[in-house]
N, C-alpha and C positions, 0 to 999 in steps of 0.2 A: 485537628485540621491537617490535611495532607499537604505534601510539599508543593503541589500545583496551586492549591488555594493560597498558601503562603506567598508563593511567587506572584500570583495575581494581585493580592493585597498590597505587596511591596511595590509592584509596578504602578498600581493606581495611586498610591501615596506619593511616589516620585513624580508622576505626571501632574498631580494636583499641586505639589510643591513648586514645580516648574511654572505652571500656569499662574500660580498665585504671586510669583515674583516677576513675571513678565509684565512690561509696561503696556497699558492699553491706550496710551496717548500716541500722538504723532509728532514728528519733527519736521520743521521747514527750515532748511539750512541754506542761507543765501550767501553767495560769494562776494558780496559787496557791490559797489556801484549803484546804479539806478535800480530801484525796485519796480519792475514793470507792472503794468495794469493787470496782466495775467497772473503774476505771482501774488499780488495783493488780493485779487479775486479768489484765488485758490486758498489762501490762508483763511479768508473769511468763511469760505464754504466748508473747509475741512474742520474748522473749529466750531461751526454751527452758530457763529455770530449773526448770520443772516436770519436766524430764528429767535434771537434773544441772547441775553447774557452780556458779559462785558470782557474787555481785554485790559491788561496792565502792561505798560511799557517800563522796563527797568533800564534807565539811561546811565548807570554808574560807570560804564566804560568810557563815556564821552567826557572831554574837557569842558564841553558846553551842554550839559544835560537838558536844559530847558529848550535849547535850539534843536537838539536831537528829537525831543518829544514833539515840538511844534511841526517839524517837517514830516515826521512819521504820521502824526495825526492827520495832516493834509492828505497823505497818501491813502490812509484808510477812508477818509471822507470821500475821496474821489471814487471809491468803489461802493459807496453808500453805507459805510459803517461809521457811526459817530460815538459808539460806546467804548472808547479807549481812554484810559486814564494814566497819568504819570504816577509812578510809584518809585520815588527816589529814597534811598536809605543812606544815612551816615553810619559811621562805625558804631555809634551809640544806639542805632535803631535796628540793627540787623537781627535782633532778637525780640523786636516789638511784636506782641501777639496780634495787634490790629493789622499790621502790615502782612504778617504771616497769613492771617485769615483771608485777607484780600487776594493774596496769591493763590491760596488753596481753592478759592471759589471762582477764580477767573477761568473762562473757557480758553483764553489765549494768554500766554506769557511771551512777550516780545522783548528781546535784548538787543540794544543798539550797538552800532560800531564804536570804535575808539581804540582802547587799549585793554586787551583781555586780562593782562596782569593786574591792572588797576581794579577791575571787577572782582577777580578771584581773590586778591589780597583782602578786599573788603569783606567778602561773604564767607570766606573759608571757615569751616567749622560752626557756622551760624544756623539759626532757625530758618532764616530766609533761604539759605542754600538747601536745607532739607525740604522746605516747602516747595521749592521749584522742582526738585526730584520727585516728591510725592504727588504733586499736581500732575506731572507728566505720567507717572505710573498709574494714576487713577483716571486718566482719560483726557486731560487737557492737551492742547497743542502748544508745543514749545518751539518758538521761532527765534532766529537770530541772524544778523547780517554782519559780515566782516569779522570784527573781534567777537561778536556774538555767535558767529559760526565756528571760529577756532575753538572756543571754549566748550563746545558740545562734546568733544573727545575727553576720555579719561586721561589719556596722555596728550597734553595740549602743547602745540607749538607756541612758544612765547613771542616769536618774531625777532628775538635777539640772536645775533651771531656771536659765538664765544671767541672766535679767532680774528675776525675782520674788525679792524679798529674804526673803519668808516662804514656807516650804515648803507646798505644796498637792499633793493627790493628782492634780490635773489642772492644766492651764494656764488662766490667766485669759482668754487670747485667742490667736488664731492670728497670729503675728507673726514677723518674721525674727530670726535670731540669738538665739533663746531656748532651743532644744532642744540639750542637750549630748549628744554621742555619743562613744563610744570604740570600741576594737577588741575584739570578742568572740571566741568559740571559732572562728568562721568556718565552721561546718558548714552554715549556710544562707547562700548567696551572693546570693539573689534576693529576700529578704524581711527585714523588720525586725519583731521580735516585741515586743509590749507585753502586759502581764499585769494581773490583777485588773481586767479592762478595763471591763465593764459596771458592776460594783459601785462602781468609783471614777471612772466617767465620764471616761475618759482620751482621749476623741475628739479634743480640741484638740491634744493632744500628738502623736498618731499622724498626724493630718492635717498638722501642721507637718512631720513627718518625710517624708511622701511628696511634699510640695511641695519640700522641700530635696533629697530623693533620689528623683526621679521615676521612675528605672529600677527602683525597689524596690516590692514589694507591702508594705503595712502590715497585719500580722495581729494583731488584738487578741483575746486569749483570756481569757474570763471565769473566775472562781473555780470550783473543782470541775469544771473542764472541761479537756480536753486535745486536741491534735491528734497523731495517729500519722502520721508522715511516712515513706513508703516510696517511694524514688525521687522522682518529681515529684508523687505523689499524697499528699494529706493527708485523713485521715478524722477527723471530730469524734467524740470520746467524752466521756462524763461527763453532766452535768445541765443545762448552760446553753448559751451561744451563743458563736460565734466570728465576729467581724466582719472583713471583708477590704476594705481601701481600696486603690485604685490611681489612678494619674495617667497614663492612657494618652497624653494629648496633651502631657505634660511641661509643663503649664501653670504659670506662676509670674509674679506681678507684685507688686511692692512699692510701695504708695502710702500716704504719710503714716504709715509705721511699721506698716502692717498688710498681710497677704498677701491677694491675690486670686488665684483659680485657677478655671478652667472645665473642665467635662467630667470631674470626678472621679467615680469609681464606688464604690459600697458594696454588698457582698453580705453577707448574714447567714445563717449556717449553724447547723443544729441537730444534735444527736447522731445519728449514722448517715449523715449527708451527707458528700460528698466534694468536694474542689476541687483545682485544680492549684496547686502551690506556686510555680510560675514565672509 
């Protein structure tokens, strides 16, 4: 076998390996607030629920999981989809093979709002977590709103401020060691998601994130707005804006307890526009 044939075989193997690990599903990441008729219609269409199959709603982020399911079911019914079922897991059930099988066979997995830390603490290292990841990898649509949006990232914003003693929807300033992150679902490797973004003016928080994690894009999704992620493409749907921050120069300087950074970029996208997720 000559060197050109060896090179071709190696290239083909690497291409196959990449394709075999790439997810074939789609993400619908909603920034919280009202889920518009258009967003719900698009979720149903992209998941193929209009042609059959079923969806599961995982409400473990919520303090009131039955209420979260009730209102989400009404939103699906408003667009003609009735095949959505609540799938709640306790700590004792996150390795239940019946629940795992239900997730793997669902065309759509929907994660409610609430507290992303509550959800991830429950499912971390479990069969349910692996089922969510595998279902998305194998072609299911994975959707989430608010907390369910934040946890799509591998590096997940927890919502907690490490320095401010009183909770605020934004950060008071851009400073080191203030943003708390955890491990999310990991379906987005190259971006950090923030939600309720324009409504709650969360710019300081997301700017802090891209300074501390400069290899990541920071994607701020406003309320009643979502991104549909298909491969590397993100399409904005809904009624408001998506803001994308990046730190291409990996700039970061700490002086007198405040961050300095140069060459940061900001792009603002409206419904119907597309951008690269990487």
